[in-house]
N, C-alpha and C positions, 0 to 999 in steps of 0.2 A: 505493498499499499504504500505509496507517495502520500508526501506531507502537504503538499498542497492547500487543502482545506482547512488545515490546522495552521498554515503560516497567513492565510487569508483571516482568519479569525482572532491571530493575534497580531496582527498588526490595524486589525478595529481596536481590540482591547488598549491595545498601547497607544492608539492614536486618543481615545476615550480618555484614558490616563492623563496623556500629554494637556487636554483642552482643559480636563480640571485642577492642574497644576498651574496651569496658565502663565510660567515662567518666559522669561527672554529666549525668542525662538522656538517655543513651543507650539505655536500654532503652525506656522508654516511647516516646521515637522508633522503634526497633526495631519493637517490636508493633504500631504507627500502619501501619507499611510494610509490614510482614507482612501484617497485614490487607488492606491493600489490593492486593496482591499475590494474597492470597488469592482476594479475590473475582473478580478480573480474570481468575484463571487459572480459577476456577470458569466464569466465563461465559463462557470462549472454547474450555474444552474441554482447556483445558494441564496434564492429571492431572500429569504428572511436577513441574509447577510448583506445583501445588496441593498433590501431598503433602509439598515442601519448604517452602513456607511454613505448612502445618499442623506440620512438625516444628520450627521459628522459633518460631511463636507458643507450642507447648510448651516449647521451652526457656526464652523469654521468662517465661511465667506459672511457670517454676521461680527466677526471679531475683525478689527483690523488694524 
């Protein structure tokens, strides 16, 4: 079994963690991780993770 689904989940989890910490550079890194998670989730058909990543991306865009 490949680790791609777990990697996508971990990226989304870490992005959420960074958004909560809200330190210097955290939003940009969270945005990058959420985009990667979104892409992987779409590719693998992981719809709940896709929605979660998209919600997180919207949060990232709200913080500048």
